[in-house]
Structures are given as C-alpha cells and as structure tokens.
C-alpha positions in Angstrom: -24.6 1.2 -45.8 -21.6 -0.3 -44.0 -18.7 1.4 -42.3 -15.4 0.3 -40.9 -13.3 2.1 -38.2 -10.5 0.7 -36.1 -11.5 -2.9 -35.2 -15.2 -2.1 -35.7 -17.5 -2.9 -38.7 -20.9 -1.3 -38.6 -23.6 -2.8 -40.8 -26.5 -0.4 -40.9 -28.8 -2.5 -43.0 -28.2 -5.6 -40.9 -28.2 -3.6 -37.7 -25.0 -5.3 -36.5 -21.8 -3.9 -34.9 -18.7 -6.2 -35.0 -15.5 -5.7 -33.1 -12.7 -8.0 -34.2 -15.3 -10.0 -36.1 -17.3 -10.6 -32.9 -20.8 -9.1 -32.6 -21.2 -6.4 -30.0 -24.7 -6.3 -28.4 -26.4 -2.9 -28.6 -29.8 -1.8 -27.5 -31.9 -0.5 -30.5 -31.8 3.1 -29.4 -28.0 2.9 -28.8 -27.5 1.5 -32.2 -29.6 4.3 -33.7 -27.5 6.8 -31.9 -24.3 5.4 -33.3 -25.7 5.3 -36.8 -26.8 9.0 -36.6 -23.4 10.2 -35.2 -21.5 8.3 -37.8 -23.6 9.7 -40.7 -23.1 13.2 -39.3 -19.5 12.8 -38.2 -18.4 16.0 -40.1 -20.1 18.2 -37.4 -21.2 18.5 -33.8 -24.8 17.3 -33.3 -26.8 19.1 -30.7 -28.6 17.3 -27.9 -32.0 18.4 -29.1 -31.3 17.1 -32.6 -30.2 13.7 -31.2 -33.3 13.5 -29.0 -35.5 14.2 -31.9 -33.7 11.8 -34.3 -33.3 8.8 -32.0 -36.5 9.2 -29.9 -39.0 10.6 -32.5 -42.5 11.3 -31.2 -41.3 10.3 -27.7 -40.9 12.7 -24.8 -37.6 11.9 -23.1 -35.1 13.9 -21.0 -31.3 14.5 -21.4 -30.8 11.6 -18.9 -32.0 9.2 -21.6 -29.4 10.5 -24.0 -26.6 10.5 -21.4 -27.4 6.8 -20.6 -27.3 5.9 -24.3 -24.0 7.7 -24.8 -22.6 5.8 -21.7 -23.7 2.5 -23.1 -22.3 3.3 -26.5 -18.9 4.3 -25.0 -18.9 1.0 -23.1 -19.4 -0.9 -26.3 -16.7 1.0 -28.2 -14.3 0.4 -25.3 -14.0 -3.2 -26.4 -12.0 -2.0 -29.4 -10.2 0.8 -27.5 -12.4 3.5 -29.1 -14.5 4.8 -26.2 -13.0 8.3 -26.9 -14.6 8.4 -30.3 -17.8 9.9 -28.8 -16.8 13.5 -28.0 -18.9 15.7 -25.7 -18.6 19.4 -26.4 -20.2 21.1 -23.4 -23.1 23.4 -24.4 -23.0 22.2 -28.0 -23.6 18.5 -28.2 -21.8 15.4 -29.4 -19.6 14.4 -32.3 -18.3 11.1 -33.6 -14.5 11.5 -34.1 -11.8 9.0 -35.0 -8.2 9.6 -35.9 -8.3 7.3 -38.9 -10.6 7.5 -41.8 -14.0 5.8 -41.7 -14.0 3.5 -44.7 -16.0 0.7 -46.3 -15.2 -2.7 -44.8 -12.1 -4.4 -46.2 -12.9 -7.1 -48.8 -12.6 -10.5 -47.4 -12.8 -13.8 -49.2 -15.7 -15.9 -48.3 -15.6 -19.6 -47.6 -18.1 -22.0 -49.0 -20.2 -21.7 -45.9 -20.5 -18.0 -46.3 -18.2 -17.0 -43.4 -15.5 -14.4 -43.9 -12.0 -15.7 -44.8 -8.5 -15.1 -43.6 -7.8 -11.9 -45.6 -10.2 -9.8 -43.5 -9.0 -11.5 -40.3 -5.4 -10.6 -41.0 -6.2 -7.0 -41.6 -8.2 -6.8 -38.4 -5.4 -8.6 -36.5 -2.8 -6.2 -37.7 -5.0 -3.2 -36.6 -5.5 -4.8 -33.2 -1.8 -5.3 -32.7 -1.1 -1.7 -33.6 -3.8 -0.6 -31.1 -2.3 -2.9 -28.3 -5.6 -4.9 -28.2 -3.7 -8.1 -27.6 -6.6 -10.5 -26.9 -8.3 -9.5 -30.2 -5.0 -9.6 -32.0 -4.1 -13.1 -30.8 -7.6 -14.4 -31.5 -7.7 -12.9 -35.0 -4.2 -14.1 -35.9 -5.2 -17.6 -34.8 -8.3 -17.5 -37.0 -6.3 -16.3 -40.0 -3.7 -19.0 -39.6 -3.8 -22.1 -41.8 -4.1 -20.5 -45.2 -0.4 -19.6 -45.5 -1.2 -15.9 -45.6 0.6 -14.8 -42.4 3.9 -13.1 -42.8 7.0 -13.3 -40.6 6.0 -9.9 -39.1 2.5 -11.3 -38.4 4.0 -14.3 -36.5 6.2 -11.8 -34.6 3.1 -9.7 -33.6 1.1 -12.8 -32.8 3.8 -14.0 -30.4 4.0 -10.4 -28.9 0.3 -10.4 -28.3 0.5 -13.8 -26.5 3.3 -12.5 -24.3 1.4 -9.4 -23.4 -1.5 -11.7 -22.4 0.9 -13.6 -20.1 0.8 -16.7 -22.3 4.5 -17.1 -22.8 4.4 -20.8 -23.4 2.0 -20.4 -26.3 4.2 -17.7 -27.8 7.2 -19.9 -28.2 6.0 -22.1 -31.1 4.8 -18.9 -32.9 8.2 -17.2 -32.5 9.8 -20.4 -33.9 7.6 -19.9 -37.0 8.6 -16.3 -37.1 12.3 -17.2 -37.1 11.8 -19.8 -39.8 9.9 -17.3 -42.0 12.5 -14.6 -41.6 15.3 -17.0 -42.3 13.6 -18.2 -45.5 13.1 -14.6 -46.6 16.8 -13.8 -45.9 16.0 -11.4 -43.1 19.0 -12.2 -40.9 18.5 -9.3 -38.5 14.8 -10.1 -37.9 15.7 -13.8 -37.4 18.4 -12.9 -34.9 16.0 -10.6 -32.9 13.3 -13.3 -32.7 15.9 -16.0 -31.8 17.1 -13.8 -29.0 13.5 -13.4 -27.8 13.2 -17.2 -27.9 16.4 -17.5 -25.9 14.9 -15.2 -23.3 11.6 -17.1 -23.0 13.4 -20.4 -22.6 15.7 -18.9 -20.1 12.9 -17.4 -18.0 11.1 -20.7 -18.0 14.1 -22.5 -16.6 15.3 -24.1 -19.8 18.7 -22.6 -19.9 20.3 -25.1 -22.3 17.6 -24.5 -24.9 18.0 -20.7 -24.3 21.7 -20.9 -24.9 21.1 -22.9 -28.1 18.8 -20.2 -29.5 21.3 -17.5 -28.5 24.0 -19.3 -30.4 21.7 -19.4 -33.5 21.1 -15.7 -33.1 24.8 -15.1 -32.9 25.3 -16.9 -36.2 22.9 -14.6 -37.9 24.3 -11.5 -36.2 27.8 -12.3 -37.2 26.8 -11.8 -40.9 25.6 -8.2 -40.2 26.9 -4.8 -39.5 23.9 -3.9 -37.4 24.5 -2.2 -34.0 21.0 -2.7 -32.6 21.1 -6.5 -33.3 24.7 -6.7 -31.9 23.6 -4.8 -28.7 20.6 -7.0 -28.2 22.8 -10.1 -28.4 25.3 -8.7 -26.0 22.5 -7.7 -23.6 21.2 -11.3 -23.6 24.7 -12.7 -23.0 25.0 -10.4 -20.0 21.9 -11.9 -18.5 23.2 -15.4 -18.9 26.6 -14.3 -17.3 24.8 -12.8 -14.3 22.8 -15.9 -13.6 25.9 -18.1 -14.0 27.4 -16.1 -11.1 29.8 -13.9 -13.2 28.7 -10.3 -12.4 32.0 -8.8 -13.7 31.5 -10.4 -17.1 27.9 -9.4 -17.1 28.8 -5.8 -16.5 31.4 -5.9 -19.3 28.9 -7.3 -21.7 26.2 -4.8 -20.8 28.7 -2.0 -21.2 29.6 -3.3 -24.6 26.0 -3.5 -25.6 25.4 0.1 -24.5 28.5 1.3 -26.3 27.5 -0.5 -29.5 24.1 1.2 -29.8 24.7 4.6 -28.2 23.9 7.5 -30.5 22.6 4.9 -33.1 19.0 5.9 -32.9 17.9 2.7 -31.2 16.6 4.2 -28.0 14.8 1.0 -26.7 17.9 -1.2 -26.9 20.1 1.7 -25.6 17.8 2.1 -22.5 17.7 -1.7 -21.9 21.4 -2.2 -22.0 22.0 0.9 -19.8 19.5 -0.3 -17.2 21.2 -3.7 -17.0 24.6 -2.0 -16.8 23.3 -0.1 -13.8 22.0 -3.3 -12.3 25.4 -5.0 -12.4 27.1 -1.9 -11.1 24.8 -2.0 -8.1 25.7 -5.7 -7.6 29.4 -4.9 -7.5 29.0 -2.0 -5.0 28.9 1.0 -7.3 25.7 2.4 -6.0 26.1 5.9 -7.3 27.0 4.8 -10.8 24.3 2.1 -10.8 21.4 4.3 -9.8 22.6 7.0 -12.3 22.6 4.4 -15.1 19.1 3.2 -14.2 17.6 6.7 -13.9 19.2 7.6 -17.3 17.8 4.4 -18.8 14.3 5.3 -17.6 14.6 8.8 -19.1 15.8 7.4 -22.4 13.0 4.8 -22.6 10.3 7.3 -21.7 11.5 9.7 -24.3 10.9 7.1 -27.0 7.5 7.0 -28.6 7.9 3.4 -29.7 8.7 1.5 -26.5 8.0 -2.2 -27.2 5.8 -3.6 -24.4 8.1 -6.6 -23.7 11.3 -4.6 -23.8 9.7 -1.9 -21.6 8.5 -4.5 -19.2 12.1 -5.9 -19.0 13.5 -2.5 -18.3 10.9 -1.7 -15.5 11.4 -5.2 -14.0 15.1 -4.8 -13.9 14.9 -1.5 -12.1 12.4 -2.9 -9.6 14.5 -5.9 -8.9 17.4 -3.6 -8.0 15.2 -1.4 -5.8 13.8 -4.3 -3.9 17.0 -6.2 -3.5 18.7 -3.1 -2.3 16.0 -2.3 0.3 15.3 1.0 -1.5 11.6 1.0 -0.7 10.8 4.6 -1.6 12.3 4.0 -5.1 10.6 0.6 -5.4 7.2 2.2 -4.6 7.6 4.8 -7.3 8.7 2.3 -9.9 6.0 -0.3 -9.2 3.3 2.3 -9.7 5.0 3.4 -12.9 5.3 -0.3 -14.0 1.6 -0.9 -13.4 0.7 2.2 -15.4 2.9 1.0 -18.2 1.2 -2.4 -18.3 -2.2 -0.7 -18.3 -1.3 1.7 -21.1 0.3 -1.1 -23.2 -2.8 -3.2 -22.8 -0.7 -5.9 -21.0 -1.9 -8.3 -18.4 -0.1 -7.6 -15.0 2.7 -10.1 -15.0 3.7 -12.3 -12.2 6.9 -10.3 -11.7 4.9 -7.1 -11.5 2.7 -8.6 -8.8 5.7 -9.9 -7.0 7.4 -6.4 -7.0 4.2 -4.7 -5.8 3.4 -7.2 -3.1 6.7 -6.8 -1.4 6.4 -3.0 -1.4 2.8 -3.2 0.0 4.1 -5.6 2.6 6.7 -3.1 3.8 4.2 -0.3 3.7 1.7 -2.3 5.7 -1.1 -2.9 3.3 -1.0 -6.6 4.3 -4.3 -7.8 2.9 -3.6 -6.4 -0.6 0.0 -7.6 -0.4 -1.2 -11.2 0.4 -3.7 -11.2 -2.5 -1.0 -9.9 -4.9 1.7 -12.4 -3.9 -0.8 -15.3 -4.2 -1.6 -14.0 -7.7 2.1 -13.7 -8.5 2.7 -17.3 -7.4 0.0 -18.5 -9.8 1.4 -16.5 -12.7 5.1 -17.1 -12.1 4.7 -20.8 -12.6 4.6 -20.1 -16.3 5.9 -16.5 -16.5 9.2 -16.9 -14.7 9.5 -20.1 -12.6 13.1 -19.2 -11.6 11.7 -16.4 -9.4 9.2 -18.7 -7.5 11.8 -18.9 -4.7 11.8 -15.2 -4.2 8.0 -15.1 -4.3 7.9 -17.6 -1.5 10.3 -15.5 0.5 8.0 -12.5 0.0 5.0 -14.6 1.0 6.9 -15.6 4.2 7.5 -11.9 5.0 3.9 -11.0 4.6 2.6 -13.9 6.6 5.1 -13.1 9.4 3.9 -9.5 9.5 0.3 -10.7 9.7 1.3 -13.1 12.5 0.9 -16.5 10.9 4.3 -17.6 11.9 4.0 -21.3 11.1 2.8 -20.6 7.5 5.6 -18.0 7.2 8.2 -20.6 8.1 6.7 -23.0 5.6 7.0 -20.4 2.9 10.6 -19.7 3.8 11.4 -23.4 3.7 9.9 -23.6 0.2 12.0 -20.6 -0.9 15.1 -22.4 0.4 14.2 -25.7 -1.2 13.9 -23.8 -4.5 17.5 -22.6 -4.2 16.5 -19.1 -3.0 17.7 -17.4 0.2 14.8 -16.7 2.6 16.7 -14.0 4.5 16.5 -11.7 6.2 12.8 -12.4 6.9 13.3 -15.9 8.3 16.1 -14.8 10.6 14.0 -12.0 12.0 11.1 -14.4 12.7 13.5 -16.8 14.4 14.8 -13.9 16.6 11.2 -12.9 17.5 10.5 -16.5 18.5 13.6 -16.6 20.8 15.9 -18.5 18.5 18.5 -15.9 18.3 21.5 -18.2 17.6 19.7 -19.9 14.7 18.9 -16.5 13.3 22.5 -15.5 13.5 23.7 -18.6 11.8 21.1 -18.3 9.1 22.2 -14.7 8.2 25.8 -15.6 8.1 25.1 -18.4 5.7 23.1 -16.0 3.5 26.3 -14.0 2.8 28.2 -16.9 1.3 28.5 -16.8 -2.5 28.7 -14.2 -5.3 25.4 -14.5 -7.1 23.8 -11.2 -8.2 21.1 -11.7 -5.6 23.6 -12.1 -2.7 25.8 -9.2 -3.9 23.0 -6.8 -4.4 21.3 -7.7 -1.1 24.6 -7.5 0.8 23.8 -4.2 2.5 20.4 -5.3 3.8 21.7 -8.6 4.9 24.7 -7.1 6.8 22.4 -4.6 8.5 20.2 -7.4 9.8 23.2 -9.4 10.8 24.5 -6.4 12.8 21.1 -6.3 14.6 21.1 -10.0 15.4 24.8 -9.9 16.5 23.8 -7.2 19.0 21.0 -9.3 20.3 23.3 -12.3 20.7 25.9 -10.2 22.6 28.4 -10.3 19.7 29.2 -6.7 20.3 32.5 -6.8 18.4 30.9 -8.1 15.3 27.9 -5.8 15.6 30.2 -2.7 16.0 32.3 -3.8 13.0 29.3 -4.3 10.8 27.8 -0.9 11.9 31.1 0.7 11.1 31.3 -0.9 7.6 27.7 0.2 6.7 27.9 3.7 8.2 31.3 4.3 6.8 30.1 3.7 3.3 27.1 6.1 3.0 27.6 6.4 -0.8 27.3 2.6 -1.2 24.4 2.1 1.2 22.4 5.3 1.6 19.0 3.7 2.0 16.9 4.7 5.0 16.1 1.0 5.7 19.7 0.1 6.2 20.4 3.2 8.3 17.3 2.4 10.4 18.6 -1.1 11.1 22.0 0.1 12.1 20.5 2.6 14.5 18.4 -0.2 16.0 21.5 -2.3 16.4 23.2 0.6 18.1 20.2 0.9 20.5 20.6 -2.8 21.5 24.3 -2.3 22.1 23.6 0.8 24.2 21.1 -1.2 26.3 23.7 -3.9 27.0 25.8 -1.2 28.6 22.8 0.3 30.4 23.0 3.5 28.4 19.2 4.0 28.2 19.5 7.6 26.9 21.6 6.5 23.9 19.3 3.5 23.3 16.2 5.8 23.2 17.9 8.2 20.8 18.8 5.5 18.4 15.4 3.8 18.5 13.7 7.2 17.8 16.1 7.7 14.8 15.3 4.2 13.5 11.6 4.9 13.7 11.9 8.2 12.0 13.9 6.6 9.2 11.2 4.0 8.6 8.6 6.7 8.7 10.4 8.6 5.9 9.6 5.6 3.6 6.3 4.7 5.2 7.6 1.4 6.5 4.5 1.0 8.7 5.1 -2.6 9.9 8.5 -1.6 11.2 7.1 1.6 12.7 4.7 -0.3 14.8 7.4 -2.7 16.0 9.8 0.2 17.0 7.0 2.2 18.7 6.3 -0.8 20.9 10.0 -1.1 21.7 10.2 2.5 22.6 7.1 2.3 24.8 8.5 -0.7 26.7 11.7 1.2 27.4 9.9 4.3 28.5 7.8 2.2 30.9 10.9 0.6 32.3 12.2 4.1 33.0 9.0 5.2 34.6 7.8 7.5 31.8 4.2 6.3 31.8 2.8 9.1 29.7 5.4 8.6 27.1 4.8 4.9 27.0 1.0 5.5 26.7 1.5 7.9 23.8 3.7 5.4 21.9 1.5 2.4 22.4 -1.6 4.4 21.4 0.1 5.5 18.2 1.2 1.9 17.6 -2.3 0.6 18.1 -3.9 3.0 15.7 -1.4 1.9 13.0 -1.7 -1.8 13.9 -5.4 -1.7 13.4 -4.9 -0.2 9.9 -2.3 -2.9 9.0 -4.6 -5.8 9.4 -2.0 -7.6 11.6 -3.6 -9.5 14.5 -0.1 -10.1 15.8 0.7 -6.4 16.2 -2.7 -5.6 17.5 -2.2 -8.3 20.2 1.2 -6.9 21.0 -0.3 -3.5 21.5 -3.1 -4.8 23.8 -0.6 -6.8 25.9 1.6 -3.7 26.4 -1.4 -1.5 27.2 -2.3 -4.0 29.9 1.2 -3.8 31.3 1.0 0.0 31.4 -2.4 -0.2 33.1 -1.1 -2.6 35.7 2.1 -0.6 36.3 0.3 2.6 37.3 -1.5 1.2 40.5 1.6 -0.7 41.5 3.7 2.5 41.2 1.2 4.5 43.3 1.3 1.8 46.0 5.1 2.0 46.1 4.9 5.7 46.4 2.4 5.5 49.2 4.4 2.8 51.0 
C-alpha cells in the first residue's frame, strides 16, 4: 500500500519514503515504526504495542523506541512534518497530520519509467504553501519544460528563489510570470509581478531597468480600479524618489499609498506603505510621527495571518534601517531578533541585509567575534542581494575592526565604503581622533553633513553628536556648545540614549578645558550610564577608562582601581585586544602612582 502526506510519499511494498520526490534514507526499524503508526493513525499506540510490533521476539528497552522516534522525526523534518509524531505522556504515540493522508497523486510516466511533470507540479505547490522553498524551487524546475506551469506557479517559483537568496535567478522566472499573466488578461497580477521585477533590478543597482518595469506596471495599473495594486505602485515610486534624494516627494507618495489602501482589507500593503511613511518622516525630523507609524505598521503586519515573506522582509528591513541610522540601538536589537525569527518561521535564508543589521547591533553591544563573522557573511551575500548597500556594510566592518583594535584594516574598510559612495562616518572620524588626528576627524564629520540623501538626513542626529564631541576635543567650544544646545533642545526629535551619551561626553571635555573636574566627572558618569541602558559595552569600556584616568589625576586611587577593574572584566568579554591592552596600561599607571604618592607624602 502507498500513502501520501504533505511532501512525502510512503511506498510500503517498496519500502521507500520520498520527500519532494527525493528518497529519504531510513533504518529498517524506523521504517517499520512509521508504517505501523500510519496504519494506526486513528488512535494512540502504546509503547508496549510499538515495542512488540516493531521489535518482535527481541528484548529491547524504551530507549530503543525513543531513538527510533527521534530518527523518524529527523527524517520528517526534511518536509517540515517532524511534529506529525505526537507523544502523549503515559499513553504512547500517534501519527497525526492536519491534512488527509491520501493515495499518491497520479503522475504521467515518461518512457524511461520516471514520473512526469504533473506529480512534480502538485508537490511543488504543496512545498510552496508549506514554505519549503528549496524543495519548491527544485520541483518547479523539474516540472518546467512541458508547458504545464501556470502564471501563479511562475510567481511562486520566483518567490521560492528569492526566499533562498537567489534573486538573480528569480528575475527571468518573474519575467515569465508577467508574460503569462499578461497573456491571460490578468492586469493586476501582471502589475504586481512587474513591480517586484522593478524592485529586484533596483536593489541590484540596475535603476534604469527598474524604472522601465515600474512604467510597465503603471500601464497595467492605469486600467484598473484596484486600491492594493495602486498602493503597491505608489510605494515603489516612493522608494525611487528617496534614492533620488527627494525625501519630501517620497513621503507624499508613501502617504498616498497608505491612504489608497487603508481600510481596504489589504493589510500587507497597508503595513508596508505605513512603515515607509514612518521612515521618511524620520528622515525629515518628525521622530514622534515616524516611530508611531513604524510601530503601527508592525502591529498591522503581525495581525495578518498571510504576511508574504518578501513583503514582510521589506517591512522589517525598513524598520531596522531606521533604527540603525538613528542610533536607536535598543530598538534595533529588538527588531533584528524579530527579523531573524521571521526569516526562520518563513523558511527564508538569512539575507545579507539581515546579517548587516544584526552585525552592527552586535558590534555596539560588544559581541565582536560574532559581529565580525556576520558582517563578513553579509558582504558575501549583499553582492547579489543588494549591492547598493555594500558601502554601508564596509562602514560597519570598519566599526567592528576598530573596536577590536585592527586600526589599519578598519581604515581600509572605511576607504572602501567611501569609494562606493557611502559615508564612513562617524566611525572613521572617531578612529582618527583616537589616533591623534583630531583636525582630520573634524573635517571628515563636517563633510558628512553635506547633502540631503535619506541616509544623511536620518543620521543627522548621530553625526551632529559626534561632531560636538570632536569640536570639544579640538577646542571649538562655541561650535560644540551650539551643537549640544541644538541636540539637547530637541528631545522629541533626538531622544536616543546614544545621542544623549555623546552630548554628555562632549560637555565633559568642555568642562575639563575650563578645569571643572567635578562637572566633567558628572557628565562622564551620565554618559556611561546612558550607554549602559542600551548595553553599549564597547563605549562603556572606553568611558570607564576615561573616568579612571580622571580619578587617578585627582588622587582618587581607589576609585580609579574600581573603574579599571570593571573595564577590564568587560574588555575580556568583548574580545578586543585593544581595550584589554588599554586596561593593562592604565592598571600599570595606577600601580606606579601609588609608591610615588607615598614617597611624596613621606618627603
């Protein structure tokens, strides 16, 4: 007898289990266990009954059954059905699937006896529904060639390839989907897939081709009275406007997209357009409104039971870009974890953008080894995923290498970012400041504030805060005070702890320039506390060392020892030889200071 469930086909007589038409190796006893559970799927089978049925005339323990069940679940996991083996404590096991167990679908046979495309298409469709993207892509490819694939099949095939991170391979499949929909008179479907093509070409740096596909989509959409298609078109136009340096136009288009689809029972597109409206609001200084839009968008998306993996990925990615560019590290940490969980639950490969987002958060939090591994993976993926963001990935790589202490490699990464048209600040400027090149750091930060791209506008707060700090170090007290006043006077626009920490550090440097050590110490402690509130461990170590040096200068040896000890414990966890060496050097200064101080007292 043969059975079919999910992507699996079980041939009892041939003793073969197939998943997506590929044989799954099973040990004989494990195969017997599956057969028995499937035959008796209408009830719970006790452990004793299973032991007697699968191991007749053999004395075995419950451990043998448990190992067989574990092996069977591992095999079923290949088709996303490891949960089909249910364990009811104290009662036994039952084979349970949500869908009906049925005879295998009829499939035409080729002359060589192999199964034909009809069966492959059915399995491919099931795989796509189950978010088993590798199986879906493989099966759609095997079914191609006989003219049996529909426009929806091409769409799902392209979706599977995108979820696997193979965006270049998805493009020609989407082109076929557009052609099939156009031939069938499905203008709405053709427009949606053309917009998807526009996005893929745009992300790969082929803006002209992307605009061509967008124009084609607009032709189809103009024939329709379909709010979701209209909204999707307006959303894509807003992205193009933003990257052309027109944030006001981008905001207007995103707002029009949201208005077109609001209350129209198209939650995915509603959430996407709302998230991007929030993104552009943040760029233009409306922090409260922008964050409210993005939080609302996330709630709308999560309330939908049908969130498309690609659309959901775009939404998450947009929110994460905003959090990172804004220096909102607590928010960025929460959303990167949520993004990773979304990718996992959707069966998607972690994208280069996801790895980029997470690596910067990990770098700020001080998990430097993992951050370095993730950014290197991101760089490998982004070459095909989103080459336009390679510059930002090199900026983040520079920040991580600088935190580790590999200054020369960090500068090389910053130079690559700049060569690719991306601003490497503020990391490059802070590295130059640490190397004693304060004037170069100041000039670099001032250059970074020129322009009105979405990147510059959104990062304005974090760039101004670093400029205030460097201005204080270069004795530009007037500029530093003005910048601190601008940032502190707009708490609704720049409420992030990272920005407040930097302005407090700048105030500490200004206080030291006028010999007000008490005020300097207060501001340094406030800066350290603010970084602690978001677990910015790299900055915590740096500030503890500053505090320790200041305490030592003032003769507070015990306070200096306490700070350097706390810094050293944390530096060892970071995996930063640079910070560990700084701690050791300062500890030597403290050790040397104590005998010298005693000699002065005795003299």
